[in-house]
VOFI-734143 format. One record per residue (C-alpha): residue in one letter; x, y, z. Coordinates in steps of 0.001 Angstrom, whole numbers, plus 500000, padded with zeros to 6 digits. Last residue first. Layout:
<rs>
AXYZ/...
</rs>
This chain:
<rs>
X841390734224678222/X845120734327677575/X847769736445679312/X848515733832681948/X850215733970685317/X851378731294687787/X854133729218686265/X855374727287689252/X858953727185690596/X858827730147692947/X861049730999695898/X859361733344698351/X860534734996701568/X857662736540703583/X858453739201706143/X856270740550708955/X858205743601710229/X861924743885709738/X864444743615712560/X866870741418710539/X865459740313707158/X868697740535705125/X870822739313708034/X868692736219708630/X868729735340704939/X872534735690704983/X872877733467708049/X870669730804706446/X872936730644703408/X876047730569705578/X874630727657707584/X873752725823704353/X877265726272702959/X878467722766703828/X875485721405701936/X877077722407698657/X874546723255695950/X873632726473697677/X869983727032698703/X867597728509696109/X867099732246696192/X864231733737698228/X863036737122696904/X861291739187699532/X857626739972700281/X857159742536703071/X853910742737705021/X852133745724706629/X854523748364705316/X853938751932706390/X857511752824707354/X859029750085705195/X861449751992702950/X864297752649705383/X863992749071706650/X864656747704703157/X867732749872702666/X868976749024706137/X868790745310705327/X870662745864702075/X873304747834703987/X873644745070706574/X873985742437703848/X876609744530702054/X878548745080705263/X878537741357705967/X879759740621702442/X882476743248702670/X883579741909706037/X883659738370704662/X886150739245701943/X885336739098698246/X883968742596697846/X880481743157696542/X879350744750693287/X876072746583693061/X872754745198691750/X871664747157688670/X872768745373685540/X872823741726686575/X869503741728688448/X866855741266685758/X868965738858683771/X868172738757680055/X865776736804677890/X865013738133674407/X862122740593674229/X858656739976675699/X859232742614678341/X859333745274675678/X855681745090674639/X854868743547671210/X854460745844668204/X851122746980666761/X850636749286669661/X849689748411673204/X847005749569675611/X847329746695678017/X844187746271680094/X843954746605683877/X845056750219683966/X845673751914687275/X849395751245687665/X850180753894690199/X853706755266690184/X855334756103693440/X858812757661693160/X860933757177696249/X864095758942695002/X863269762393696290/X863023761360699885/X866642760119699781/X867837763502698595/X866176765071701610/X867844762488703838/X871230763501702425/X873313761810699747/X877047761969700106/X877824759727697184/X879571756397697140/X881517755571693988/X880273754412690631/X881103751751688014/X878676749255689556/X876689750441692561/X878543750758695836/X876327750477698900/X877560752431701900/X874283754354702364/X871550753755699810/X871097756737697509/X873127755274694637/X871089752067694661/X868091753827693154/X864691752949694737/X861842752779692202/X858301752290693492/X855572750848691295/X852025750994692658/X849908747956691957/X846913746665690030/X847746743303688494/X845998742672685173/X848613740320683644/X849130742654680688/X848958745848682694/X851461744464685194/X853859743593682361/X853555747040680821/X854342748603684198/X857299746263684645/X858700747255681244/X858313750916682083/X860093750405685393/X862900748452683686/X863421751324681290/X863395754060683914/X867146754243684566/X867673757825685642/X869476756884688812/X870314753145688852/X867751750575689831/X866195748858692831/X862555748007692073/X859710747972694595/X856185746719693950/X853368748169696051/X850002746497696676/X847598748593698700/X846231748027702173/X843184748125704446/X840214747210702297/X841985744840699928/X843855743311702841/X840708742489704781/X838610741364701793/X841227739135700088/X842460740421696711/X845594742066698171/X846863738676699289/X846406737301695789/X848246740283694280/X851197739784696630/X851273736110695734/X851228736921692012/X853944739559692314/X856261737179694146/X855515734372691673/X856451736655688801/X859756737384690489/X860291733708691304/X859636732692687703/X862151735131686243/X861204738600685161/X862814739657681925/X859970737961680077/X860105735696677041/X859689735786673282/X860040733347670413/X857650730896671989/X854773733331671885/X853331734044675354/X850317731995676522/X851611731655680054/X852529727946679992/X853888727954676460/X855927731094676860/X857221730634680360/X858738727217679993/X859148727094676214/X860875730466676023/X863376729307678643/X863204730826682047/X865611733563683065/X868469732242685070/X869320732205688727/X872831730793689304/X872741727856691688/X875070728690694565/X878628727384694560/X880465726339697681/X883447728547698348/X887089727812697646/X886311727434693934/X885508731137693673/X883931732103690336/X880382730948691220/X880876732490694644/X880788735978693180/X877496735316691424/X875919734034694643/X877234737010696563/X876013739485693956/X872598737698693720/X871907737599697462/X869665740677697301/X867437739078694685/X865304742132694017/X861667742358692975/X860712743629696422/X856958743229697024/X855558745568699662/X851983745077700840/X851214748624701835/X849428750555704559/X848015754068704395/X847287756039707545/X844038758003707773/X842779757373711306/X840677754482710047/X843837752837708712/X845463753208712109/X842561751354713763/X842438748683711069/X846186748070711092/X846220747879714897/X843490745233714859/X845338743300712178/X848458742994714310/X851346741313712473/X854374741511714754/X854131737793715595/X854646737382711871/X858334738036712367/X859499735631709639/X857650733504707094/X859569731316704664/X858014730297701341/X858948727438699012/X857415726477695679/X857422722730695175/X859256720950692383/X860151717934694583/X863808718986694330/X862719722431695552/X861043720826698570/X864177718831699338/X866328721974699269/X864025723750701724/X864016720704704028/X867825720593703795/X867871724220704937/X866111723220708170/X868260720105708582/X871415722207708597/X869894724727710999/X869255721929713494/X865775721093714754/X865238720231718430/X866045723764719525/X866442724150723273/X870026725470723180/X869262728031720503/X866234729352722410/X868183729476725652/X870936731504723988/X868360733941722616/X866968734413726102/X863829732766727421/X861612734844729672/X858501734477727460/X858216730803728352/X855548729423726048/X853210726545726807/X853002723289724899/X849694722546723098/X847300720425725158/X846021723068727568/X843877724825725004/X842770721466723592/X841505720412727014/X839675723710727417/X837972723068724071/X836301719981725507/X836668716825723352/X833737714350723270/X832188715722720110/X834236718728718950/X834157722209720398/X832296721014723471/X832444722811726781/X830375725875725926/X828345723777723488/X826955721857726430/X825140724928727539/X825834727461730247/X823062729989730581/X823864733627729960/X826314735951731567/X829895735044732253/X830724735428735924/X832898732343736250/X834759732980733030/X834534730684730009/X837993729695728823/X839619731555725878/X840658728939723361/X842268731543721054/X842170735160722162/X844412736349719310/X847093737774721616/X846625735143724303/X846833732231721871/X849767734009720174/X852048733237723113/X855462734545722076/X858628732673721064/X862155733939721799/X864045734930718638/X867023732691717846/X866397732105714173/X864791729631711770/X861860731181709923/X858479729497709798/X857969727199706878/X855592727282703898/X855663724583701211/X853820725263697957/X852347722874695384/X850269720917697876/X847975718249696432/X844418718508695159/X844469716733691799/X844198713317693412/X844330713632697171/X846085715908699582/X849179715207701609/X851307712264700436/X854416713673698799/X854774716918700693/X853687715200703925/X856262712444703515/X858995714959702722/X858077716923705828/X858320713775707929/X861771712933706540/X863077716405707285/X861473716467710721/X863323713330711727/X862413709966713277/X858909710212711795/X855293710253712923/X852852712182710751/X850020714639711177/X847922716230708435/X845269718805709302/X842997720427706759/X842447724145706508/X839722726709706117/X840682728972708986/X838233729936711728/X840902730047714417/X838765728013716842/X837723725502714195/X841324724930713114/X842396724582716751/X839657722066717501/X840886720012714553/X844384720164716001/X843134718912719356/X841193716100717693/X844265715029715715/X846478714711718776/X844604711703720150/X844867709851716858/X848525710861716545/X849748708814719514/X849373705467717740/X849767702652720231/X852349700811722344/X855180702899720871/X858615701921719528/X857230700448716299/X855355703711715675/X858657705540715426/X859483708876716979/X859315712629716540/X855905714218715857/X855714716056712551/X852952718570711913/X851337719774708720/X848538722313708467/X847066721893705001/X845455724538702816/X844160723548699384/X843158726467697229/X840353728971697648/X842861731820697284/X845431730332699726/X846770733804700500/X844478734755703387/X844674731391705175/X848436731821705096/X848008734931707234/X845806733146709794/X848338730380710289/X851137732938710575/X849250734950713183/X848567731715715090/X852307731096715325/X853486730492718901/X850576728449720314/X850559726563717035/X853578724535718183/X855545722819715420/X853732723933712300/X854527723107708683/X852250724977706301/X851353722957703188/X849809725250700628/X847877724885697437/X848310728197695663/X845997728692692671/X846493728065688972/X843497728389686683/X845336730423684048/X848252727979684299/X846229725070682993/X845594721665684554/X843986719089682263/X846481716312682990/X845824716762686692/X842287715455686145/X839738716465688772/X836908714057687860/X838005711551690485/X838047714390692980/X834506715245691902/X833171711802692793/X835038711619696079/X833806715093696972/X830214714115696173/X830180711014698387/X832088712705701194/X829719715668701115/X826718713349701234/X828154711423704196/X828993714651706023/X825519716042705344/X824035712866706803/X825422713962710138/X826139711331712771/X824187711144715988/X827051712493718087/X825678716002718294/X827524719307718126/X826034721641720672/X822631723320720335/X821847727009720070/X823568728177716899/X822076725433714732/X818826725485716708/X818275729149715897/X819202728724712233/X816944725690711757/X814084727444713561/X814414730502711324/X814449728329708194/X811329726460709331/X809459729671710111/X810283731014706634/X809101727762705085/X805924727949707158/X805170731433705836/X805489730186702261/X803269727217703035/X800675729438704699/X800494731535701539/X800304728532699201/X797631726687701206/X796316723408699761/X798021723476696369/X801290724786697805/X801460722066700432/X800393719429697915/X803302720333695643/X805745719999698551/X804303716617699525/X804527715378695938/X808125716576695644/X809105714635698768/X807308711492697633/X808795711701694143/X812306712065695586/X811868709167697992/X810306706953695333/X813171707703692921/X815783707158695625/X814561703616695844/X811997701652697840/X810799698100698305/X813799696761700224/X812673696822703863/X815570695214705735/X817287698578705719/X820959698684704666/X822351702106705454/X825560701050707161/X827549701034703907/X826699704722703317/X825585705308699735/X825031709012700488/X822245709063697911/X820211706493699845/X820656708228703185/X819801711575701634/X816678710196699990/X815559708573703245/X815952711849705091/X814250713793702307/X811286711434702325/X810991711826706097/X811305715598705672/X808492715604703124/X806300713773705646/X807108716290708385/X806485719230706078/X803190717608705060/X802081717579708685/X803033721238709051/X801080722113705896/X797993720297707191/X798137722176710479/X798660725457708640/X795507724781706585/X793472724198709790/X794586727489711348/X791289729250710635/X789374726328712157/X790666727363715572/X788250730285715652/X787202729611719290/X790569730879720596/X789884729535724083/X790163725996722724/X793781726739721859/X794615727130725538/X793153723696726251/X795295722203723491/X798395723721725115/X797369722434728543/X796792718897727228/X800236718829725596/X801870720001728827/X800036717274730757/X801069714565728318/X804682715803728482/X804574715672732282/X802990712205732410/X805700710610730296/X804838706946731130/X808096705031731711/X806753702469734183/X808332704284737120/X806600707434735953/X808248709898733619/X810090713221733841/X811619714434730565/X809171717342730355/X810977719123733201/X813970719746730832/X811885721436728149/X812966725042728726/X816299723927730201/X817810723579726754/X815753723659723575/X817504720892721674/X817985718900724856/X817567715564723038/X815474714310725924/X813163717304725617/X812632716821721885/X811876713123722457/X809355713957725191/X807674716541722974/X807348713977720187/X805854711491722638/X803365714064723959/X802314715043720429/X801590711421719489/X799558710666722628/X797538713856722281/X797048713526718517/X795996709871718743/X793547710535721564/X791933713371719604/X791715711187716470/X790144708389718520/X787514710821719761/X786726711885716194/X786362708274715070/X784090707428718025/X781882710502717737/X781346709981714015/X780819706227714463/X778243706834717179/X776415709200714856/X776597706622712079/X775148703853714259/X772550706235715709/X770749706266712328/X769679702605712248/X769209701401708689/X771382704292707570/X770006706593704869/X769464709602707128/X772708709342709076/X774660708808705865/X773219712101704569/X775236714046707142/X777232716324704811/X774061717268702991/X773482719442699921/X775954718198697332/X775416714504698087/X771624714866698124/X771571716627694775/X774016714031693352/X771552711177693802/X772542708424696279/X772767704731695488/X775430703999692852/X777741706932693669/X777536706204697406/X778239702508696957/X781184703103694600/X782778705704696876/X782159703542699951/X783948700565698431/X786984702669697484/X787184704323700907/X787027700896702571/X789820699525700342/X792049702560700872/X791522702384704641/X792490698714704874/X795481698985702508/X796865702065704281/X796468700437707696/X798239697285706502/X801147699371705167/X801441701277708454/X801321698096710561/X804016696269708587/X806390699245708324/X805967700388711961/X805720696963713630/X808993695453712404/X811452698187713318/X809191699160716220/X809516695785717979/X807675695855721286/X806143699242720537/X805841701861723279/X808624704238722161/X807570703905718519/X804079705214719291/X804542708210716972/X805210705701714182/X801647704409714564/X800012707810714178/X802484708618711401/X800107707685708571/X797506710230709662/X797368711905706267/X793856710722705381/X791630713677706163/X793633716447704563/X793891714419701340/X790120714330700955/X789614718056701396/X792694718876699284/X791374716755696393/X788084718636696592/X789927721959696390/X792169720785693546/X789345719273691470/X787149722351691698/X784820723925694226/X783400727413694490/X783089728687698035/X779530729237699356/X780580728381702945/X778191725578703968/X776618724837700559/X780037724243699006/X779724725637695504/X779476723694692257/X781568721045690566/X779703718423688554/X782082715574687781/X781075712527685781/X780153709044687024/X777275710122689276/X774516710139686642/X775516706656685481/X775391705338689057/X771975706893689685/X770648705288686502/X772038701898687455/X770417701980690916/X771477700977694413/X769224703048696699/X767057705648695049/X766964708487697597/X764338710783696116/X764701714537696187/X761436716434696942/X762142719447699094/X764393721288696714/X766055724242698399/X769393722431698196/X769709723141694500/X769405726833695251/X772428726784697551/X771981729248700432/X769692726750702234/X766501728382703500/X764206725433702658/X766140722914704744/X766266719777702674/X763975716727702493/X764896713264701163/X761938711232699922/X762428707484700222/X763935704530698357/X764480701363700402/X767437700813702718/X768584697184702709/X771489697178700259/X773011700605700930/X772264700011704611/X774669697066704693/X777563699350703693/X776615701906706337/X776185699265709039/X779611697811708167/X781169701268708547/X779459701741711917/X780719698356713112/X784238699262711949/X783999702512713892/X782772700785717057/X785469698110716861/X788135700781716380/X786789702678719379/X787330699582721544/X790802699215720036/X791456702873720717/X790542702449724370/X792695699353724761/X795687701034723129/X795220704169725231/X795027702065728379/X798318700422727416/X799904703735726440/X799493705221729879/X797193706621732538/X797749710140731230/X796497709224727761/X793107708109729097/X792896711084731463/X793669713501728635/X790897712006726493/X788436712648729298/X789808716157729733/X789460716915726020/X785798715872726005/X785089718055729045/X787026721016727640/X785133720765724356/X781749720696726061/X782751723646728271/X784057725724725362/X780878725017723424/X778782726101726406/X780978729166726695/X780187730279723171/X776530729209723146/X774263726254722454/X772324724180724981/X772842720393724847/X769857718017725172/X767445720297723354/X766475718258720321/X767167714595719699/X768244713076716383/X768626716019714008/X769272718451716805/X767742721935716616/X768557723023720209/X771516720653720246/X771614716837720152/X772572715964716572/X774118719185715303/X775156720342718784/X777077717144719482/X778560717165715978/X779774720714716463/X781393719690719765/X783054716707718063/X784541718969715421/X785698721501717996/X787648718728719713/X788979717539716359/X790333721002715627/X791978721181719058/X793658717813718423/X794928719102715074/X796403722151716792/X798382719954719182/X799460717509716471/X800591720363714225/X802479721937717131/X804405718685717640/X805146718388713915/X806423721980713838/X808674721269716822/X809933718049715243/X810522719739711887/X812742722358713536/X814474719817715791/X815143717422712923/X816515720166710699/X818906721426713347/X819497718132715164/X820812716206712160/X819309714968708897/X819208711228709600/X818953711042713364/X816686714102713443/X814338712827710753/X813875709336712168/X813411710569715742/X810941713222714615/X808944710668712639/X808454708498715692/X809486710256718891/X810517707302721025/X813342705036719886/X813873703269716585/X816684700707716527/X818201700382713087/X817598700451709355/X814064699061709454/X812489702363710570/X814302704265707820/X813055702036705002/X809499701728706307/X809151705487706739/X810482706029703201/X807993703508701802/X805209705203703781/X806149708510702149/X805658707038698676/X802468705321699850/X800944708598701014/X801542710241697645/X800191707177695843/X797346707073698340/X796249710578697537/X796633710072693791/X794496706902693825/X791742708355696002/X791611711525693902/X791456709402690737/X788665707325692347/X786812710557693114/X787462711717689546/X785621708727688152/X782866708620690765/X781859712263690493/X783994715182691675/X781352717253693488/X778892714630694714/X781609712026695284/X783626714398697494/X780584715752699375/X779290712252700032/X782628711163701459/X782913714229703685/X780991713532706925/X781280709813707704/X784690708746706436/X786232712196706418/X785647712597710167/X788716710586711239/X789396707750708764/X793166708075708404/X793548708615712143/X791396705588712980/X793299703334710599/X796690704598711797/X795866704180715504/X794531700614714974/X797316699380712704/X800241700773714709/X800222699984718429/X797283697582718704/X798038695616715521/X801817695744715615/X802028694848719285/X802284697221722226/X804355696290725282/X807390698547725256/X806903700225728641/X809087697565730291/X812036698860728283/X811345702326729599/X811401701052733162/X814602699133732527/X816470702219731422/X816676703420727855/X820192703871726509/X820918707513725883/X821016708623722257/X821416712396722497/X824598712726724570/X825953709247723999/X827283708400727412/X830487709337729218/X828675711319731885/X827913713975729336/X828941713285725779/X830640710422724054/X831094709960720346/X834697711006720084/X835809708161722259/X838562707483724708/X839699711060725018/X843477711281725056/X845376711511728316/X846238707803728107/X848170708574724963/X850727710390727038/X851503713862725891/X854045714359723160/X857112716340724072/X859134718605721822/X856494718991719116/X857924719425715641/X858027721979712830/X857685725197714737/X861363726028715139/X860712729708715093/X857352730893713888/X856610733213716778/X860106734590716809/X859972737162719557/X862444739670718235/X862820743181719534/X862872746257717324/
</rs>
């Protein structure tokens, strides 16, 4: 089998690209600007002309009044009574105030651009959640405008229709007549909004004066209007409303006392029973227009100042007027009138047209507010490109910055809704969508506060995470109280939108609050991770994989990802050089490419880069300094050092595949952006290429890492008490081939060889002073393995730490989904013929530590040219060889022992001393032994996916490092994917 050596010499980069080639900023997008936060041009700056009063106070007051002020106040007081009406008012404004505090905090934490609540949510919670809420908020504004249009049409017919209360017969009634009236009103409002925000501000201010005048006329009428007989329609469905002789008393103590308590009955218009929740929902629905001012953020001179000040003033003004009206209505109007007439204010007013004008004015202002607000949200969504080319035309504006296209699109959508006629059926969904937006604002502020980011320092200080959390919970509770079914449906819609946008849009440069929250929580939990409380039963591999050029070892990177078992996984890389010799740090530019690589491979790994004169020194730095707190590497993994030519694993695993010219589907920014500001194609070209025509001599000549230094790295890691693993021939690992052959019926194995093949040579060298001595492997002391694994101190295992570590790593690999499905764990022992004792002991051990594996015994006598102790070579045939592979399935996960302890807890003895054959002292004998051991392994790896081999520690004399590496190379020559392991950690436990 040929060698390609994908992991060879992959500890350093031969040539580092010039720092000038690095991207200048990670926060840049197209055309070198912030992708979603473009600086507004001069025309847009000129559009910012509205003051706090005209841009925030007036729109908010009118939106919070709407039709509730003139058409529902009597109904609320008549049903709930004065006491509960004031409670409803208080609870509603507490909920509103909690959200207003969050709006004020976010809006004073930085520059607020167009889009209002959507802009705040998206910049805090990210494009996915912000885009989903923004779309729902836009649709809520559109549907709300349609509802207000139908409301004004109903008022027109009620007062001026065939049976009009003021004038009869002015407007004919009928389906298409209603559609025509609504379309006409909507078109007039559309023209006002189309001209621009300045005209809108002037129009709303004029309407504001009319509404305030109407409110003043109502309050004055309570004092000047004398008692009179109030007549009802005799065919009213509510029996109380059939009375024809109800007296309006004016301000009266008796009327006030009668109106203090609640008296819930049915709504005379729809015959639905009323209670506190339903009446509360009616009032709350009408006063949730707190974002009308925030929606104008793109036209405000100073939004960070205007939004909090104007919104709070609007809330205080409306709350005060509502409170005064509740008291006046309860003290002057009998309950029978309140429960039977929505329009009683028209009848009791000193001049009836004042109230009618107020109704039309407030409803018209609400339509204007919804159109202008929806158009600005749509414009912000289009500029952020969350929905691609679909909304791209909406970004067009006039020279003064007026978004005429978004206003037109909004008008068309409202016009389409008018064709539905039954728009009132979606009224609960509109309210739920609004509440979703308010809850999201609270959530955004809560997340910013909990993240404790230094840059979150709003000038508005009257909030805390408690107010944010209460506001969010209050909005959620209100959603379920008002429309539980629609709320559940809306949550599903929201989740779908979040998922779609997540996979549709590129990575933004706004900054993700999730990253700040994760950092905050990780820091807290890392401090709680106490290394003094570590226990062997919770051990997991925490791996540092040293990589020179990932283009040659992606299979290795992916394999290590499978054996980390939710532990720390770090890709380490050493760049040669000194920072003092360079004009700037070259690693900052490299880091983005490595991060792209991790994302492309889909491995859960961190990246650690260092700059050192030598690879050995850099590896030591990474072993000491990688990780944090209790999360630090306990295992070093290196690629194998040999002369195999490297292969291009990027091509094999389809890593960083560029988009082809004829690829179907629209090209989005995500196609060119794996990480903000760093195209994936640039990362693909960054890592050095591979010359597949190199010979073995060329590979040796081009190595920048010497064999001596390679073994020194292994020795250093062992001194630092780190487990060491060496991976060889992982370019031969083809998961796709394993799956296809597995489906055709072939069985694959993870082979673990519990044999230290270098033991005879190491033992022989101990007695030869002319050779450098190898450290003699010994069984662990009772304290080491007993205390850490829960075994009594008087007993210990035959299997040394490395052997147990081998079995544990094989078991961990077999626990991952791919390897569990496509392979089985098989443990191989080399013994003498008829010697089953060690196999029985191993089976008991596996039962105790709950490792499910097949046990295979391979006698030394049947291996060609190998001389077991006290025997001579035999003429075994291939048929004889087949007989000695004896699979034994360990299917029990629980030790079924007797009253005595299992055998492997007996006194320590050497696992290898009895069965490994003797080796001659000359070099030829050693070479022949290594070749025979290699042949023995190859003869038993027909269906092996990965081979785990015992890695002895390097010799104590550095002069023998080359010999040590040569022997490892000979043992693993021409094998498939091979993983040498030397263990120092106690990794199994028999205790609960």
